[in-house]
FIDRENMAR-274381 format. One record per residue (C-alpha): chain; x, y, z; residue number from 1. Coordinates in nm, 3 decimals, always signed. Example, Ala and Ser with C-alpha at 12.3 -4.5 7.8 and 13.67 -1.06 7.14 Angstrom:
2
<atom><mol>A</mol><c1>+1.230</c1><c2>-0.450</c2><c3>+0.780</c3><seq>1</seq></atom>
<atom><mol>A</mol><c1>+1.367</c1><c2>-0.106</c2><c3>+0.714</c3><seq>2</seq></atom>
END
This chain:
192
<atom><mol>A</mol><c1>+6.037</c1><c2>-5.587</c2><c3>-5.642</c3><seq>1</seq></atom>
<atom><mol>A</mol><c1>+6.081</c1><c2>-5.704</c2><c3>-5.997</c3><seq>2</seq></atom>
<atom><mol>A</mol><c1>+5.907</c1><c2>-6.057</c2><c3>-5.902</c3><seq>3</seq></atom>
<atom><mol>A</mol><c1>+5.660</c1><c2>-5.890</c2><c3>-5.698</c3><seq>4</seq></atom>
<atom><mol>A</mol><c1>+5.561</c1><c2>-5.708</c2><c3>-6.028</c3><seq>5</seq></atom>
<atom><mol>A</mol><c1>+5.558</c1><c2>-5.945</c2><c3>-6.230</c3><seq>6</seq></atom>
<atom><mol>A</mol><c1>+5.372</c1><c2>-6.215</c2><c3>-5.996</c3><seq>7</seq></atom>
<atom><mol>A</mol><c1>+5.086</c1><c2>-5.953</c2><c3>-5.993</c3><seq>8</seq></atom>
<atom><mol>A</mol><c1>+5.091</c1><c2>-5.909</c2><c3>-6.364</c3><seq>9</seq></atom>
<atom><mol>A</mol><c1>+5.076</c1><c2>-6.286</c2><c3>-6.390</c3><seq>10</seq></atom>
<atom><mol>A</mol><c1>+4.762</c1><c2>-6.319</c2><c3>-6.176</c3><seq>11</seq></atom>
<atom><mol>A</mol><c1>+4.599</c1><c2>-6.039</c2><c3>-6.331</c3><seq>12</seq></atom>
<atom><mol>A</mol><c1>+4.687</c1><c2>-6.165</c2><c3>-6.673</c3><seq>13</seq></atom>
<atom><mol>A</mol><c1>+4.555</c1><c2>-6.570</c2><c3>-6.560</c3><seq>14</seq></atom>
<atom><mol>A</mol><c1>+4.300</c1><c2>-6.431</c2><c3>-6.403</c3><seq>15</seq></atom>
<atom><mol>A</mol><c1>+4.136</c1><c2>-6.280</c2><c3>-6.714</c3><seq>16</seq></atom>
<atom><mol>A</mol><c1>+4.259</c1><c2>-6.687</c2><c3>-6.873</c3><seq>17</seq></atom>
<atom><mol>A</mol><c1>+3.962</c1><c2>-6.830</c2><c3>-6.629</c3><seq>18</seq></atom>
<atom><mol>A</mol><c1>+3.991</c1><c2>-7.166</c2><c3>-6.566</c3><seq>19</seq></atom>
<atom><mol>A</mol><c1>+3.907</c1><c2>-7.303</c2><c3>-6.943</c3><seq>20</seq></atom>
<atom><mol>A</mol><c1>+4.213</c1><c2>-7.536</c2><c3>-6.929</c3><seq>21</seq></atom>
<atom><mol>A</mol><c1>+4.111</c1><c2>-7.693</c2><c3>-6.581</c3><seq>22</seq></atom>
<atom><mol>A</mol><c1>+3.778</c1><c2>-7.778</c2><c3>-6.661</c3><seq>23</seq></atom>
<atom><mol>A</mol><c1>+3.593</c1><c2>-7.940</c2><c3>-6.960</c3><seq>24</seq></atom>
<atom><mol>A</mol><c1>+3.310</c1><c2>-7.670</c2><c3>-7.118</c3><seq>25</seq></atom>
<atom><mol>A</mol><c1>+2.933</c1><c2>-7.729</c2><c3>-7.211</c3><seq>26</seq></atom>
<atom><mol>A</mol><c1>+2.706</c1><c2>-8.002</c2><c3>-7.132</c3><seq>27</seq></atom>
<atom><mol>A</mol><c1>+2.986</c1><c2>-8.275</c2><c3>-7.150</c3><seq>28</seq></atom>
<atom><mol>A</mol><c1>+3.089</c1><c2>-8.166</c2><c3>-6.805</c3><seq>29</seq></atom>
<atom><mol>A</mol><c1>+2.823</c1><c2>-8.287</c2><c3>-6.678</c3><seq>30</seq></atom>
<atom><mol>A</mol><c1>+2.887</c1><c2>-8.637</c2><c3>-6.721</c3><seq>31</seq></atom>
<atom><mol>A</mol><c1>+2.959</c1><c2>-8.765</c2><c3>-6.337</c3><seq>32</seq></atom>
<atom><mol>A</mol><c1>+2.979</c1><c2>-9.130</c2><c3>-6.405</c3><seq>33</seq></atom>
<atom><mol>A</mol><c1>+3.199</c1><c2>-9.076</c2><c3>-6.706</c3><seq>34</seq></atom>
<atom><mol>A</mol><c1>+2.974</c1><c2>-9.335</c2><c3>-6.947</c3><seq>35</seq></atom>
<atom><mol>A</mol><c1>+3.005</c1><c2>-9.108</c2><c3>-7.243</c3><seq>36</seq></atom>
<atom><mol>A</mol><c1>+2.678</c1><c2>-8.976</c2><c3>-7.207</c3><seq>37</seq></atom>
<atom><mol>A</mol><c1>+2.456</c1><c2>-8.739</c2><c3>-7.028</c3><seq>38</seq></atom>
<atom><mol>A</mol><c1>+2.151</c1><c2>-8.822</c2><c3>-6.841</c3><seq>39</seq></atom>
<atom><mol>A</mol><c1>+1.888</c1><c2>-8.554</c2><c3>-6.744</c3><seq>40</seq></atom>
<atom><mol>A</mol><c1>+1.964</c1><c2>-8.594</c2><c3>-6.341</c3><seq>41</seq></atom>
<atom><mol>A</mol><c1>+2.346</c1><c2>-8.532</c2><c3>-6.456</c3><seq>42</seq></atom>
<atom><mol>A</mol><c1>+2.257</c1><c2>-8.254</c2><c3>-6.643</c3><seq>43</seq></atom>
<atom><mol>A</mol><c1>+2.002</c1><c2>-8.073</c2><c3>-6.385</c3><seq>44</seq></atom>
<atom><mol>A</mol><c1>+2.242</c1><c2>-8.131</c2><c3>-6.128</c3><seq>45</seq></atom>
<atom><mol>A</mol><c1>+2.522</c1><c2>-7.989</c2><c3>-6.294</c3><seq>46</seq></atom>
<atom><mol>A</mol><c1>+2.337</c1><c2>-7.652</c2><c3>-6.379</c3><seq>47</seq></atom>
<atom><mol>A</mol><c1>+2.235</c1><c2>-7.643</c2><c3>-6.024</c3><seq>48</seq></atom>
<atom><mol>A</mol><c1>+2.493</c1><c2>-7.748</c2><c3>-5.841</c3><seq>49</seq></atom>
<atom><mol>A</mol><c1>+2.648</c1><c2>-7.389</c2><c3>-5.813</c3><seq>50</seq></atom>
<atom><mol>A</mol><c1>+2.327</c1><c2>-7.224</c2><c3>-5.735</c3><seq>51</seq></atom>
<atom><mol>A</mol><c1>+2.274</c1><c2>-7.477</c2><c3>-5.443</c3><seq>52</seq></atom>
<atom><mol>A</mol><c1>+2.632</c1><c2>-7.423</c2><c3>-5.330</c3><seq>53</seq></atom>
<atom><mol>A</mol><c1>+2.577</c1><c2>-7.049</c2><c3>-5.360</c3><seq>54</seq></atom>
<atom><mol>A</mol><c1>+2.253</c1><c2>-7.033</c2><c3>-5.141</c3><seq>55</seq></atom>
<atom><mol>A</mol><c1>+2.389</c1><c2>-6.964</c2><c3>-4.799</c3><seq>56</seq></atom>
<atom><mol>A</mol><c1>+2.140</c1><c2>-6.904</c2><c3>-4.585</c3><seq>57</seq></atom>
<atom><mol>A</mol><c1>+1.927</c1><c2>-7.226</c2><c3>-4.783</c3><seq>58</seq></atom>
<atom><mol>A</mol><c1>+1.606</c1><c2>-7.064</c2><c3>-4.851</c3><seq>59</seq></atom>
<atom><mol>A</mol><c1>+1.574</c1><c2>-7.216</c2><c3>-5.174</c3><seq>60</seq></atom>
<atom><mol>A</mol><c1>+1.704</c1><c2>-6.875</c2><c3>-5.386</c3><seq>61</seq></atom>
<atom><mol>A</mol><c1>+2.010</c1><c2>-6.724</c2><c3>-5.454</c3><seq>62</seq></atom>
<atom><mol>A</mol><c1>+2.032</c1><c2>-6.319</c2><c3>-5.349</c3><seq>63</seq></atom>
<atom><mol>A</mol><c1>+2.243</c1><c2>-6.068</c2><c3>-5.545</c3><seq>64</seq></atom>
<atom><mol>A</mol><c1>+2.449</c1><c2>-6.061</c2><c3>-5.281</c3><seq>65</seq></atom>
<atom><mol>A</mol><c1>+2.506</c1><c2>-6.415</c2><c3>-5.225</c3><seq>66</seq></atom>
<atom><mol>A</mol><c1>+2.585</c1><c2>-6.454</c2><c3>-5.630</c3><seq>67</seq></atom>
<atom><mol>A</mol><c1>+2.825</c1><c2>-6.177</c2><c3>-5.543</c3><seq>68</seq></atom>
<atom><mol>A</mol><c1>+2.964</c1><c2>-6.351</c2><c3>-5.265</c3><seq>69</seq></atom>
<atom><mol>A</mol><c1>+3.024</c1><c2>-6.673</c2><c3>-5.452</c3><seq>70</seq></atom>
<atom><mol>A</mol><c1>+3.161</c1><c2>-6.534</c2><c3>-5.754</c3><seq>71</seq></atom>
<atom><mol>A</mol><c1>+3.409</c1><c2>-6.366</c2><c3>-5.542</c3><seq>72</seq></atom>
<atom><mol>A</mol><c1>+3.517</c1><c2>-6.658</c2><c3>-5.343</c3><seq>73</seq></atom>
<atom><mol>A</mol><c1>+3.524</c1><c2>-6.875</c2><c3>-5.724</c3><seq>74</seq></atom>
<atom><mol>A</mol><c1>+3.777</c1><c2>-6.589</c2><c3>-5.832</c3><seq>75</seq></atom>
<atom><mol>A</mol><c1>+3.980</c1><c2>-6.634</c2><c3>-5.536</c3><seq>76</seq></atom>
<atom><mol>A</mol><c1>+4.006</c1><c2>-7.001</c2><c3>-5.552</c3><seq>77</seq></atom>
<atom><mol>A</mol><c1>+4.058</c1><c2>-7.022</c2><c3>-5.961</c3><seq>78</seq></atom>
<atom><mol>A</mol><c1>+4.351</c1><c2>-6.725</c2><c3>-5.881</c3><seq>79</seq></atom>
<atom><mol>A</mol><c1>+4.521</c1><c2>-6.926</c2><c3>-5.654</c3><seq>80</seq></atom>
<atom><mol>A</mol><c1>+4.498</c1><c2>-7.222</c2><c3>-5.939</c3><seq>81</seq></atom>
<atom><mol>A</mol><c1>+4.630</c1><c2>-7.011</c2><c3>-6.175</c3><seq>82</seq></atom>
<atom><mol>A</mol><c1>+4.933</c1><c2>-6.911</c2><c3>-5.961</c3><seq>83</seq></atom>
<atom><mol>A</mol><c1>+5.021</c1><c2>-7.251</c2><c3>-5.891</c3><seq>84</seq></atom>
<atom><mol>A</mol><c1>+5.007</c1><c2>-7.356</c2><c3>-6.262</c3><seq>85</seq></atom>
<atom><mol>A</mol><c1>+5.261</c1><c2>-7.062</c2><c3>-6.363</c3><seq>86</seq></atom>
<atom><mol>A</mol><c1>+5.466</c1><c2>-7.125</c2><c3>-6.078</c3><seq>87</seq></atom>
<atom><mol>A</mol><c1>+5.638</c1><c2>-7.409</c2><c3>-6.250</c3><seq>88</seq></atom>
<atom><mol>A</mol><c1>+5.958</c1><c2>-7.465</c2><c3>-5.989</c3><seq>89</seq></atom>
<atom><mol>A</mol><c1>+5.707</c1><c2>-7.389</c2><c3>-5.686</c3><seq>90</seq></atom>
<atom><mol>A</mol><c1>+5.928</c1><c2>-7.125</c2><c3>-5.514</c3><seq>91</seq></atom>
<atom><mol>A</mol><c1>+5.647</c1><c2>-6.905</c2><c3>-5.452</c3><seq>92</seq></atom>
<atom><mol>A</mol><c1>+5.734</c1><c2>-6.664</c2><c3>-5.726</c3><seq>93</seq></atom>
<atom><mol>A</mol><c1>+5.663</c1><c2>-6.634</c2><c3>-6.088</c3><seq>94</seq></atom>
<atom><mol>A</mol><c1>+6.006</c1><c2>-6.544</c2><c3>-6.273</c3><seq>95</seq></atom>
<atom><mol>A</mol><c1>+5.970</c1><c2>-6.377</c2><c3>-6.590</c3><seq>96</seq></atom>
<atom><mol>A</mol><c1>+6.071</c1><c2>-6.727</c2><c3>-6.814</c3><seq>97</seq></atom>
<atom><mol>A</mol><c1>+5.765</c1><c2>-6.852</c2><c3>-6.603</c3><seq>98</seq></atom>
<atom><mol>A</mol><c1>+5.551</c1><c2>-6.538</c2><c3>-6.695</c3><seq>99</seq></atom>
<atom><mol>A</mol><c1>+5.611</c1><c2>-6.548</c2><c3>-7.069</c3><seq>100</seq></atom>
<atom><mol>A</mol><c1>+5.545</c1><c2>-6.967</c2><c3>-7.077</c3><seq>101</seq></atom>
<atom><mol>A</mol><c1>+5.197</c1><c2>-6.869</c2><c3>-6.961</c3><seq>102</seq></atom>
<atom><mol>A</mol><c1>+5.118</c1><c2>-6.769</c2><c3>-7.321</c3><seq>103</seq></atom>
<atom><mol>A</mol><c1>+4.933</c1><c2>-6.439</c2><c3>-7.243</c3><seq>104</seq></atom>
<atom><mol>A</mol><c1>+4.811</c1><c2>-6.399</c2><c3>-7.599</c3><seq>105</seq></atom>
<atom><mol>A</mol><c1>+4.531</c1><c2>-6.579</c2><c3>-7.482</c3><seq>106</seq></atom>
<atom><mol>A</mol><c1>+4.417</c1><c2>-6.314</c2><c3>-7.253</c3><seq>107</seq></atom>
<atom><mol>A</mol><c1>+4.228</c1><c2>-6.117</c2><c3>-7.517</c3><seq>108</seq></atom>
<atom><mol>A</mol><c1>+3.987</c1><c2>-6.401</c2><c3>-7.582</c3><seq>109</seq></atom>
<atom><mol>A</mol><c1>+3.950</c1><c2>-6.412</c2><c3>-7.213</c3><seq>110</seq></atom>
<atom><mol>A</mol><c1>+3.872</c1><c2>-6.106</c2><c3>-7.144</c3><seq>111</seq></atom>
<atom><mol>A</mol><c1>+3.607</c1><c2>-6.098</c2><c3>-7.391</c3><seq>112</seq></atom>
<atom><mol>A</mol><c1>+3.443</c1><c2>-6.377</c2><c3>-7.202</c3><seq>113</seq></atom>
<atom><mol>A</mol><c1>+3.513</c1><c2>-6.222</c2><c3>-6.855</c3><seq>114</seq></atom>
<atom><mol>A</mol><c1>+3.326</c1><c2>-5.896</c2><c3>-6.985</c3><seq>115</seq></atom>
<atom><mol>A</mol><c1>+3.049</c1><c2>-6.099</c2><c3>-7.097</c3><seq>116</seq></atom>
<atom><mol>A</mol><c1>+3.035</c1><c2>-6.249</c2><c3>-6.782</c3><seq>117</seq></atom>
<atom><mol>A</mol><c1>+3.046</c1><c2>-5.936</c2><c3>-6.632</c3><seq>118</seq></atom>
<atom><mol>A</mol><c1>+2.749</c1><c2>-5.802</c2><c3>-6.804</c3><seq>119</seq></atom>
<atom><mol>A</mol><c1>+2.535</c1><c2>-6.138</c2><c3>-6.713</c3><seq>120</seq></atom>
<atom><mol>A</mol><c1>+2.612</c1><c2>-6.063</c2><c3>-6.335</c3><seq>121</seq></atom>
<atom><mol>A</mol><c1>+2.520</c1><c2>-5.728</c2><c3>-6.354</c3><seq>122</seq></atom>
<atom><mol>A</mol><c1>+2.205</c1><c2>-5.818</c2><c3>-6.531</c3><seq>123</seq></atom>
<atom><mol>A</mol><c1>+2.155</c1><c2>-6.110</c2><c3>-6.291</c3><seq>124</seq></atom>
<atom><mol>A</mol><c1>+2.162</c1><c2>-5.879</c2><c3>-5.955</c3><seq>125</seq></atom>
<atom><mol>A</mol><c1>+1.923</c1><c2>-5.613</c2><c3>-6.164</c3><seq>126</seq></atom>
<atom><mol>A</mol><c1>+1.658</c1><c2>-5.882</c2><c3>-6.169</c3><seq>127</seq></atom>
<atom><mol>A</mol><c1>+1.692</c1><c2>-5.998</c2><c3>-5.790</c3><seq>128</seq></atom>
<atom><mol>A</mol><c1>+1.722</c1><c2>-6.341</c2><c3>-5.610</c3><seq>129</seq></atom>
<atom><mol>A</mol><c1>+1.724</c1><c2>-6.684</c2><c3>-5.837</c3><seq>130</seq></atom>
<atom><mol>A</mol><c1>+1.484</c1><c2>-6.949</c2><c3>-5.738</c3><seq>131</seq></atom>
<atom><mol>A</mol><c1>+1.668</c1><c2>-7.282</c2><c3>-5.733</c3><seq>132</seq></atom>
<atom><mol>A</mol><c1>+1.339</c1><c2>-7.495</c2><c3>-5.827</c3><seq>133</seq></atom>
<atom><mol>A</mol><c1>+1.303</c1><c2>-7.256</c2><c3>-6.089</c3><seq>134</seq></atom>
<atom><mol>A</mol><c1>+1.621</c1><c2>-7.280</c2><c3>-6.275</c3><seq>135</seq></atom>
<atom><mol>A</mol><c1>+1.575</c1><c2>-7.678</c2><c3>-6.223</c3><seq>136</seq></atom>
<atom><mol>A</mol><c1>+1.258</c1><c2>-7.627</c2><c3>-6.391</c3><seq>137</seq></atom>
<atom><mol>A</mol><c1>+1.476</c1><c2>-7.459</c2><c3>-6.679</c3><seq>138</seq></atom>
<atom><mol>A</mol><c1>+1.704</c1><c2>-7.721</c2><c3>-6.685</c3><seq>139</seq></atom>
<atom><mol>A</mol><c1>+1.475</c1><c2>-7.984</c2><c3>-6.758</c3><seq>140</seq></atom>
<atom><mol>A</mol><c1>+1.360</c1><c2>-7.792</c2><c3>-7.062</c3><seq>141</seq></atom>
<atom><mol>A</mol><c1>+1.694</c1><c2>-7.729</c2><c3>-7.174</c3><seq>142</seq></atom>
<atom><mol>A</mol><c1>+1.787</c1><c2>-8.067</c2><c3>-7.157</c3><seq>143</seq></atom>
<atom><mol>A</mol><c1>+1.491</c1><c2>-8.151</c2><c3>-7.332</c3><seq>144</seq></atom>
<atom><mol>A</mol><c1>+1.564</c1><c2>-7.899</c2><c3>-7.611</c3><seq>145</seq></atom>
<atom><mol>A</mol><c1>+1.912</c1><c2>-8.092</c2><c3>-7.673</c3><seq>146</seq></atom>
<atom><mol>A</mol><c1>+1.809</c1><c2>-8.423</c2><c3>-7.632</c3><seq>147</seq></atom>
<atom><mol>A</mol><c1>+1.726</c1><c2>-8.432</c2><c3>-7.991</c3><seq>148</seq></atom>
<atom><mol>A</mol><c1>+1.671</c1><c2>-8.830</c2><c3>-8.010</c3><seq>149</seq></atom>
<atom><mol>A</mol><c1>+1.479</c1><c2>-8.834</c2><c3>-7.715</c3><seq>150</seq></atom>
<atom><mol>A</mol><c1>+1.632</c1><c2>-9.124</c2><c3>-7.573</c3><seq>151</seq></atom>
<atom><mol>A</mol><c1>+1.698</c1><c2>-8.982</c2><c3>-7.228</c3><seq>152</seq></atom>
<atom><mol>A</mol><c1>+2.067</c1><c2>-8.904</c2><c3>-7.217</c3><seq>153</seq></atom>
<atom><mol>A</mol><c1>+2.258</c1><c2>-8.668</c2><c3>-7.452</c3><seq>154</seq></atom>
<atom><mol>A</mol><c1>+2.494</c1><c2>-8.818</c2><c3>-7.663</c3><seq>155</seq></atom>
<atom><mol>A</mol><c1>+2.852</c1><c2>-8.690</c2><c3>-7.787</c3><seq>156</seq></atom>
<atom><mol>A</mol><c1>+2.680</c1><c2>-8.562</c2><c3>-8.099</c3><seq>157</seq></atom>
<atom><mol>A</mol><c1>+2.414</c1><c2>-8.412</c2><c3>-7.913</c3><seq>158</seq></atom>
<atom><mol>A</mol><c1>+2.654</c1><c2>-8.222</c2><c3>-7.687</c3><seq>159</seq></atom>
<atom><mol>A</mol><c1>+2.859</c1><c2>-8.080</c2><c3>-7.979</c3><seq>160</seq></atom>
<atom><mol>A</mol><c1>+2.544</c1><c2>-7.957</c2><c3>-8.146</c3><seq>161</seq></atom>
<atom><mol>A</mol><c1>+2.416</c1><c2>-7.827</c2><c3>-7.765</c3><seq>162</seq></atom>
<atom><mol>A</mol><c1>+2.565</c1><c2>-7.481</c2><c3>-7.798</c3><seq>163</seq></atom>
<atom><mol>A</mol><c1>+2.419</c1><c2>-7.432</c2><c3>-8.124</c3><seq>164</seq></atom>
<atom><mol>A</mol><c1>+2.086</c1><c2>-7.539</c2><c3>-7.998</c3><seq>165</seq></atom>
<atom><mol>A</mol><c1>+2.133</c1><c2>-7.295</c2><c3>-7.682</c3><seq>166</seq></atom>
<atom><mol>A</mol><c1>+2.231</c1><c2>-7.010</c2><c3>-7.899</c3><seq>167</seq></atom>
<atom><mol>A</mol><c1>+1.902</c1><c2>-7.064</c2><c3>-8.135</c3><seq>168</seq></atom>
<atom><mol>A</mol><c1>+1.702</c1><c2>-7.125</c2><c3>-7.801</c3><seq>169</seq></atom>
<atom><mol>A</mol><c1>+1.786</c1><c2>-6.773</c2><c3>-7.655</c3><seq>170</seq></atom>
<atom><mol>A</mol><c1>+1.747</c1><c2>-6.626</c2><c3>-7.968</c3><seq>171</seq></atom>
<atom><mol>A</mol><c1>+1.402</c1><c2>-6.757</c2><c3>-7.986</c3><seq>172</seq></atom>
<atom><mol>A</mol><c1>+1.310</c1><c2>-6.657</c2><c3>-7.625</c3><seq>173</seq></atom>
<atom><mol>A</mol><c1>+1.436</c1><c2>-6.285</c2><c3>-7.690</c3><seq>174</seq></atom>
<atom><mol>A</mol><c1>+1.225</c1><c2>-6.274</c2><c3>-7.986</c3><seq>175</seq></atom>
<atom><mol>A</mol><c1>+0.955</c1><c2>-6.359</c2><c3>-7.754</c3><seq>176</seq></atom>
<atom><mol>A</mol><c1>+1.038</c1><c2>-6.079</c2><c3>-7.475</c3><seq>177</seq></atom>
<atom><mol>A</mol><c1>+1.064</c1><c2>-5.871</c2><c3>-7.742</c3><seq>178</seq></atom>
<atom><mol>A</mol><c1>+0.699</c1><c2>-5.923</c2><c3>-7.866</c3><seq>179</seq></atom>
<atom><mol>A</mol><c1>+0.536</c1><c2>-5.990</c2><c3>-7.548</c3><seq>180</seq></atom>
<atom><mol>A</mol><c1>+0.709</c1><c2>-5.580</c2><c3>-7.454</c3><seq>181</seq></atom>
<atom><mol>A</mol><c1>+0.602</c1><c2>-5.484</c2><c3>-7.793</c3><seq>182</seq></atom>
<atom><mol>A</mol><c1>+0.917</c1><c2>-5.357</c2><c3>-7.920</c3><seq>183</seq></atom>
<atom><mol>A</mol><c1>+1.108</c1><c2>-5.417</c2><c3>-8.187</c3><seq>184</seq></atom>
<atom><mol>A</mol><c1>+1.414</c1><c2>-5.700</c2><c3>-8.176</c3><seq>185</seq></atom>
<atom><mol>A</mol><c1>+1.750</c1><c2>-5.623</c2><c3>-8.224</c3><seq>186</seq></atom>
<atom><mol>A</mol><c1>+1.981</c1><c2>-5.847</c2><c3>-8.429</c3><seq>187</seq></atom>
<atom><mol>A</mol><c1>+2.177</c1><c2>-6.100</c2><c3>-8.190</c3><seq>188</seq></atom>
<atom><mol>A</mol><c1>+2.539</c1><c2>-6.035</c2><c3>-8.172</c3><seq>189</seq></atom>
<atom><mol>A</mol><c1>+2.769</c1><c2>-6.331</c2><c3>-8.294</c3><seq>190</seq></atom>
<atom><mol>A</mol><c1>+2.901</c1><c2>-6.378</c2><c3>-7.922</c3><seq>191</seq></atom>
<atom><mol>A</mol><c1>+2.526</c1><c2>-6.428</c2><c3>-7.764</c3><seq>192</seq></atom>
END
C-alpha cells in the first residue's frame, strides 16, 4: 500500500513538472536538421505540427474537443515517461529513495507553468476552432519578427533574444486589442 501511494504521489508530482528536461524549449527545438540555426520552414513546421497532429478529422481546423483530446494524450504520454524516469531500478514501482531523488522542489515552478497552460487552454476552448492555415500565417509573421538580421534563419543569438521579443509582441497585440475594444489596458504580468 505504501509503495502504491508513493507511486501515485510521484506521478502527480512529476505531472506538474512537465517534460521540460526531456525537450528543448523555445525556438531552438525547431532545428530539425541540427545545423545550429532555424530556417523559416523549420520554425513554421514546429509551430503547426501539434495542430496538424491534433486535427483528428483532417478538416484543417482543431476543434476544442480535438484540442482537449490531444492534451489528454500528451499528458498520458508524459506521465508514462515520468514514471519510467523515476523508476530507476525498473521494478515497476517507485521506492521512497527514488521518489526523493526526483527533486520535487521543482514542482512549485512547474505547477505555476501548468496553471498558465490550463488558463490558456480554457481561453482557447472559448475561442472555438483553431484554423491551421491561420496558425501557419501567424508562425510566418512570428518568424519575421524574430529574424532580426533578415537572413532567413534564426541564429543562436536571435533564439536567445526570442522570449523577450515574443513577450514584447504579445504586449503590443494586447494593447492593440484594448484600443480596438475601447477599453483601458491592464499592465502585463511578468509571467506573460
